[in-house]
C-alpha positions, 0 to 999 in steps of 0.5 A: 163853472162859477166865475171869480174875480170879474171873469179873470179866474174860473172854478171848474167842476173839478173844483180847481180855480184856474186862469179864465182862459185855461178852463175850457175846452179840455185842450186848453185845460191840459195845456194850462195845467201841464205846460204853460208857465213851466220852465223849458230848457230843451232846444227843440221845444223852445224852437217849436214854441217860437215857430208855433207862436209865429204860425198863430199870428192872426189865429187862435192858439187853440187852432195851433194847439189842435194841429200841433202833432201835425206840425211836428210831423210836417217839420221833422219834430221841430229839429232845427238841424233838419228843418234848416235843410228844407228846400223849395220842394219841401215848401211845396209839399208843406203848402199841400199839407191840410193838417197845418197852416198853409201860409207860405210866409210862415212856412218859409220863416220857419225854415229861415228861423231854423237856420238862424237857430243854428247860428245861435247854437254856434254862438251861445252853445245852445238855443236854451242858453240864449233864451234864458239870458232874457229872463227878467230879473223882476216883474215888468209892467206891460207897455202894450196898448191895453196892458194897463187894465189887463190881468197880464201884459202883452208886451214888456220892455224885455219882450221888445228887446228880445224881438229886436235882437232876434230880428237883427239876427234875421229871425222872422215872425217874432214881434214883441207880442209874440216874444212875450207870449213865448216868455209866458209859455216857456216859464221865463215869467209866471203869469198864472194869476194870483189865485190860480191853482197852477201858479204855485206849481209853476213857481215851484218848477221854476225854483227847482229849475237850473237855467243853462249856463 
């Protein structure tokens, strides 16, 4: 690996320049190249990402990424229509599942959020329609503690408002930092860095993407 731009960009052995965090290990590289920043309009994938971002709180994304298949098995593929019906017995089973993060608060939040997702679908027609109504019109500056010198924001005005709105609707484990990480991952913003080989691919995907109406 050769480092570029003060460790913000990295060139790997395949000669592609990537955002520094997407270079290695391979789990990160696949996620960086194929998923992160590409627009998503599927309700199940959007709900999955909201939940996994909540489980990540206090942990590394790599930990969650490597357990993602286990989470999918445990939470009915993140079909919120099914997860919303989970009860205390299901919580007890999940707390014994070593393949996921066995945190009662996060497990119960996932069930709660599935119920809240159903309410959003009733109001907006789909979770995707609600989520994409929060796409910023322009690039927003970061307002997080260390965002002035960071290559990408951690909190923006929109992520604050999105988090606040979902909290008002009863969602849990979705603060403004989590909200912005969700926006980055699901393609509401393109934070692949200038010079990253994937940045234009994500931009092209967004140009071809039609947000749900």
